[in-house]
C-alpha positions as CSV (number, residue, x, y, z in Angstrom):
1,X,82.5,82.0,170.4
2,X,85.4,79.5,170.3
3,X,87.3,78.3,167.3
4,X,89.8,75.4,167.0
5,X,93.1,76.6,165.5
6,X,95.6,74.3,163.8
7,X,99.2,75.1,164.9
8,X,100.9,73.3,161.9
9,X,103.0,76.4,161.1
10,X,104.5,76.4,164.6
11,X,105.1,72.7,164.5
12,X,106.9,72.8,161.2
13,X,109.0,75.7,162.2
14,X,110.0,74.1,165.5
15,X,110.9,70.9,163.6
16,X,112.8,72.7,160.8
17,X,110.6,71.1,158.2
18,X,109.0,72.7,155.1
19,X,105.4,72.2,154.0
20,X,106.7,70.5,150.8
21,X,108.8,68.0,152.8
22,X,105.9,67.1,155.1
23,X,103.6,66.7,152.1
24,X,106.1,64.5,150.3
25,X,106.8,62.4,153.5
26,X,103.2,61.7,154.5
27,X,101.7,61.5,151.0
28,X,99.2,64.4,151.5
29,X,98.6,66.9,148.7
30,X,100.7,70.1,149.1
31,X,97.5,72.2,148.8
32,X,96.0,70.4,151.8
33,X,99.1,71.0,153.9
34,X,99.1,74.6,152.8
35,X,95.5,75.0,153.9
36,X,96.3,73.5,157.3
37,X,99.3,75.7,157.6
38,X,97.2,78.8,157.1
39,X,94.1,77.5,159.1
40,X,91.8,77.5,156.1
41,X,90.4,74.0,156.5
42,X,86.8,73.5,157.6
43,X,87.5,69.9,158.6
44,X,90.5,67.6,158.9
45,X,90.2,63.9,158.1
46,X,91.4,61.7,161.0
47,X,93.9,60.0,158.8
48,X,95.6,63.3,158.0
49,X,95.9,64.1,161.7
50,X,97.3,60.7,162.3
51,X,100.0,61.1,159.6
52,X,101.0,64.5,160.9
53,X,101.3,63.6,164.5
54,X,103.3,60.5,163.7
55,X,105.7,62.3,161.2
56,X,106.2,65.3,163.6
57,X,106.4,63.1,166.7
58,X,103.6,65.1,168.4
59,X,103.3,63.9,172.1
60,X,100.3,66.0,173.1
61,X,97.4,67.1,170.9
62,X,97.8,70.6,172.3
63,X,101.0,70.9,170.2
64,X,98.8,70.7,167.1
65,X,95.4,72.1,168.1
66,X,94.3,75.0,170.3
67,X,91.0,76.7,171.2
68,X,90.9,80.4,170.5
69,X,88.2,82.9,171.5
70,X,86.7,84.9,168.6
71,X,84.6,88.1,168.5
72,X,81.9,86.5,166.3
């Protein structure tokens, strides 16, 4: 089975930005950013993705999302 993984942790580390700073800058709750950081979201609203890719200057969606194989 395949699973979509969010690579927000990698993006923030490569940009030298904290979860708190991203949350403050884009106006998304810190808890939501933390859930994305740790891949705990079941869904991600489109407007959240839009805000993240604009703030972090994501050029390719592969920088934010990847597909992983799982054993389940």
